[in-house]
C-alpha positions as CSV (number, residue, x, y, z in Angstrom):
1,X,27.6,-77.5,318.4
2,X,29.7,-77.6,321.5
3,X,29.5,-74.5,323.7
4,X,32.3,-73.2,326.0
5,X,32.0,-70.2,328.3
6,X,35.0,-68.3,329.6
7,X,36.0,-64.9,330.9
8,X,39.1,-62.7,330.4
9,X,39.0,-60.1,333.1
10,X,35.5,-58.5,333.1
11,X,34.7,-59.7,329.5
12,X,32.6,-62.8,329.1
13,X,33.0,-64.9,326.0
14,X,30.9,-67.8,324.6
15,X,32.5,-70.1,322.0
16,X,30.3,-72.3,319.7
17,X,32.3,-75.0,318.1
18,X,31.0,-77.1,315.2
19,X,33.0,-80.1,314.2
20,X,30.1,-81.5,312.2
21,X,27.5,-79.8,310.1
22,X,24.6,-78.1,311.9
23,X,22.6,-74.9,312.3
24,X,23.4,-71.9,314.5
25,X,20.2,-70.0,315.6
26,X,21.0,-66.8,317.5
27,X,17.9,-65.3,319.3
28,X,19.3,-61.8,319.4
29,X,21.6,-59.7,317.2
30,X,25.3,-59.6,318.3
31,X,28.8,-59.3,317.0
32,X,31.0,-62.4,316.6
33,X,34.5,-63.5,315.6
34,X,34.6,-66.7,313.6
35,X,37.2,-69.2,312.4
36,X,36.3,-71.4,309.4
37,X,38.5,-74.3,308.4
38,X,38.0,-76.6,305.5
39,X,38.8,-80.3,305.3
40,X,42.4,-81.2,304.5
41,X,43.5,-83.0,301.3
42,X,44.6,-86.6,301.4
43,X,48.2,-87.6,300.9
44,X,49.1,-89.3,297.6
45,X,49.9,-93.0,297.3
46,X,53.3,-94.6,296.5
47,X,56.0,-92.0,297.5
48,X,53.1,-89.6,297.8
49,X,53.2,-85.9,298.5
50,X,51.6,-84.6,301.7
51,X,48.0,-83.3,301.6
52,X,47.4,-79.6,301.7
53,X,45.6,-78.1,304.7
54,X,42.1,-76.9,304.3
55,X,41.7,-73.2,303.7
56,X,41.3,-71.1,306.9
57,X,39.2,-67.9,307.2
58,X,39.3,-65.8,310.4
59,X,37.1,-62.7,310.7
60,X,36.3,-60.5,313.7
61,X,33.4,-58.1,314.6
62,X,30.9,-59.6,312.2
63,X,27.2,-58.8,313.1
64,X,24.8,-61.7,313.0
65,X,21.1,-61.0,313.1
66,X,18.3,-63.2,314.6
67,X,17.8,-66.2,312.4
68,X,19.2,-69.5,311.3
69,X,22.7,-70.0,309.9
70,X,23.6,-73.3,308.2
71,X,27.1,-74.5,308.9
72,X,28.6,-77.2,306.6
73,X,31.8,-78.7,307.9
74,X,34.0,-80.1,305.2
75,X,35.6,-83.6,305.6
76,X,39.1,-84.4,304.9
77,X,40.0,-86.3,301.7
78,X,40.2,-90.1,301.8
79,X,43.3,-91.8,300.4
80,X,43.0,-93.7,297.1
81,X,45.4,-96.4,296.0
82,X,47.7,-95.6,293.1
83,X,46.3,-92.1,292.7
84,X,46.8,-88.6,293.8
85,X,45.0,-87.8,297.0
86,X,41.5,-86.4,296.7
87,X,40.9,-82.8,297.8
88,X,39.2,-82.1,301.1
89,X,35.7,-80.6,301.2
90,X,34.7,-77.0,301.6
91,X,33.4,-75.6,304.9
92,X,30.8,-72.8,304.7
93,X,29.2,-70.4,307.1
94,X,27.4,-67.1,306.7
95,X,28.1,-66.9,302.9
96,X,31.8,-67.5,303.6
97,X,33.5,-70.6,302.0
98,X,36.9,-72.0,303.1
99,X,38.2,-74.2,300.2
100,X,39.2,-77.8,300.8
101,X,42.9,-78.6,300.8
102,X,44.6,-80.1,297.8
103,X,45.5,-83.8,297.6
104,X,49.1,-84.8,297.4
105,X,50.8,-86.1,294.2
106,X,51.4,-89.8,293.6
107,X,54.0,-92.0,291.9
108,X,51.6,-94.0,289.9
109,X,50.0,-91.3,287.8
110,X,51.1,-89.4,284.7
111,X,51.4,-86.1,286.6
112,X,53.0,-86.4,290.1
113,X,52.1,-82.8,291.0
114,X,49.6,-82.4,293.9
115,X,46.2,-80.7,293.4
116,X,45.6,-77.0,294.1
117,X,43.2,-76.1,297.0
118,X,42.8,-74.2,300.2
119,X,46.5,-75.1,300.5
120,X,48.2,-77.0,297.7
121,X,49.2,-80.7,298.0
122,X,52.9,-81.6,297.9
123,X,54.4,-83.2,294.8
124,X,55.6,-86.8,294.5
125,X,59.1,-87.3,293.2
126,X,59.8,-85.8,289.7
127,X,59.2,-87.7,286.6
128,X,62.1,-86.4,284.5
129,X,63.7,-83.1,283.4
130,X,63.9,-81.2,286.7
131,X,61.7,-80.1,289.5
132,X,58.0,-80.9,289.6
133,X,55.5,-78.1,289.2
134,X,53.9,-76.6,292.3
135,X,50.3,-77.1,293.4
136,X,49.0,-73.7,294.3
137,X,46.9,-72.1,297.0
138,X,43.5,-71.2,295.5
139,X,40.9,-69.8,297.9
140,X,39.8,-67.2,300.3
141,X,41.6,-66.5,303.5
142,X,44.9,-68.2,304.5
143,X,46.6,-70.9,302.6
144,X,49.9,-71.7,300.8
145,X,51.4,-73.7,298.0
146,X,52.5,-77.3,298.3
147,X,56.2,-78.2,298.0
148,X,58.0,-79.4,294.9
149,X,60.5,-82.2,294.5
150,X,63.6,-82.2,292.4
151,X,64.6,-85.7,293.5
152,X,64.2,-88.9,291.5
153,X,66.0,-92.2,291.7
154,X,67.2,-93.6,294.0
155,X,65.5,-91.8,296.9
156,X,62.1,-90.9,295.3
157,X,61.5,-88.1,297.8
158,X,58.1,-86.4,298.0
159,X,57.3,-82.9,299.2
160,X,55.1,-81.6,302.0
161,X,51.6,-80.1,301.6
162,X,51.0,-76.4,302.3
163,X,49.6,-75.0,305.5
164,X,47.7,-71.9,306.5
165,X,50.8,-70.2,307.8
166,X,53.5,-71.5,305.3
167,X,54.2,-73.5,302.2
168,X,55.0,-77.2,302.2
169,X,58.7,-78.0,302.3
170,X,60.3,-78.6,298.9
171,X,62.9,-81.3,298.6
172,X,66.1,-81.9,296.8
173,X,69.0,-84.3,296.6
174,X,69.9,-84.5,300.3
175,X,66.6,-83.7,302.1
176,X,64.3,-86.4,303.5
177,X,60.7,-86.2,302.6
178,X,59.3,-82.7,303.0
179,X,57.5,-81.4,306.1
180,X,54.0,-80.0,305.9
181,X,53.6,-76.2,306.1
182,X,52.9,-74.6,309.5
183,X,49.3,-73.7,310.4
184,X,48.1,-70.6,312.2
185,X,47.5,-70.2,315.9
186,X,44.4,-68.6,317.6
187,X,43.2,-68.4,321.2
188,X,39.6,-69.5,321.4
189,X,40.2,-69.4,324.4
190,X,43.2,-71.7,324.6
191,X,46.0,-71.1,322.1
192,X,45.6,-73.8,319.4
193,X,47.2,-74.4,316.0
194,X,44.9,-74.9,313.0
195,X,45.3,-76.0,309.4
196,X,48.8,-77.5,309.2
197,X,49.9,-79.3,306.0
198,X,50.6,-83.0,305.8
199,X,54.1,-84.4,305.6
200,X,55.5,-86.1,302.5
201,X,55.2,-89.9,302.4
202,X,57.9,-92.5,302.8
203,X,61.1,-92.2,300.8
204,X,64.4,-94.2,301.2
205,X,65.4,-91.7,303.8
206,X,62.3,-91.0,306.0
207,X,58.8,-89.7,306.1
208,X,58.0,-86.0,306.4
209,X,56.6,-84.4,309.6
210,X,53.2,-82.8,309.6
211,X,53.0,-79.1,309.9
212,X,52.0,-77.6,313.2
213,X,48.2,-77.3,313.1
214,X,45.0,-79.0,314.0
215,X,45.2,-80.8,317.3
216,X,49.0,-80.6,317.5
217,X,50.2,-81.4,314.0
218,X,49.0,-82.1,310.5
219,X,49.4,-85.7,309.4
220,X,52.9,-87.1,309.2
221,X,53.9,-88.9,306.0
222,X,53.0,-92.6,305.7
223,X,55.6,-95.3,305.7
224,X,54.1,-97.6,303.1
């Protein structure tokens, strides 16, 4: 992993960052803080709901002994044509598992609700009879539900995916596509947002904005 050294006053910190899977091998026992983020879900296709952020786990003062610790970094879901977005993959470290984000709902399937996950995916527009159901947060640590849509023809408006700090935006008659839920901010050492939800896809009004998280924002909604 990538190693960064910095100091705050007289306290010295070392940050080990793993963006791909690897092994952490401390040669002495010490206490650590760790941030574990899973892969985000993919947005749905055809007026698709935004993908949910991967689950986020933050723990402090954890003692690690000498040894080897396998780190598996989960990938984000890959979009699939005419289908709900696949969930992201889990990230694991030291017997801790952050759950992959839920994929967004899609127009061309029998159920337009997003999948549950570390944060839930946003719904596509409703089929009939009222608001879509809600894809739920299901995991350890921080996550939130995806948004719902009570909008059908003529706007076909999808909702945003959940983020680590807030639910995806639900949508109704006069709201453009839903924004993704906000992530959570940590200073390691620079203040950075993580695990924002994806914005809802294109409707006749506009696409949703990604939730604040990751390197700036979660994914904005697509326009096709």
